[in-house]
C-alpha positions, 0 to 999 in steps of 0.5 A: 500499499502506497503511503498517505503522502504519495496518495495525496500528491497522486490525488492533487495531480490527478485532480489537477489533470482532470480539471486541465482536461475539463477546461480544454473541453470546455474551450473546445465546445465554446469554440465549436458553438461559436463557429455554429453561430458563424455559419448561421450568420453567414447563411443569414448574410446570403439570405439578405443578399438574395432578398436584396437581389429579389427586391430589385427584380420584383420592383422592375417587374412591378414597374413594368406592370405599372407601365403597361396599366398606365399605357391602358389608362392613357389610350382609354383617356385619349379615346374618351376625349376623341369620342367626345370630339376633342383633338387629343393632341392639343389643349386640355386633352394634351395637358391631361396627358402630359400631367398623367405622364408626369405622375406616372414618371414620378411613381416609377421613380418613387418605386425605383427609390423605394426598391433601392432603399429596400435593396440597401437595407438587405445588403447592410443586414448582410454585411452585419450578419457577416461581421456577427459571424466574424465576431463569433469566430473571434469569440470561439478562438478566444474561448479556446485560447483562455481554455489553454491558459485556464488548463495550464493554471490548474496544472501548475496549481496542482503541481504547487499543491503536490509540492506543498504536501511533499514539503509537509511530509 
């Protein structure tokens, strides 16, 4: 049977080794969790970029539909004027047609402006997601590094306890 001093030193060393291993595993787990979060943020960034592209494409499709509707409105308006005996190329009919065209141009410009804002917001969201992903990776690396220091500190503390036990014997 081993003497009590050797047992105490062995227990201190074993405890230190287990604590150091636990610290290393904890750091690895934190790094894996942060890496997972970074992957989620990268995915979110891609979704936001796709959303930006869709906003722009949808806006152009909406503008095309609006232009078709506007052309039908203009044609119907001019037909109504002609039906009532007005010359559609001058006077009030021309003023109405020009005002309608001006309002249509404003509407198209506003739709493009709103689409550009929406697209920019989606791209900004993508940038923020990528920055968060980078931050999560940094946190993961820091957690792993901290676990190495904690493990080293635990091992040194265990060696110190073992030396104290041996010195007291």
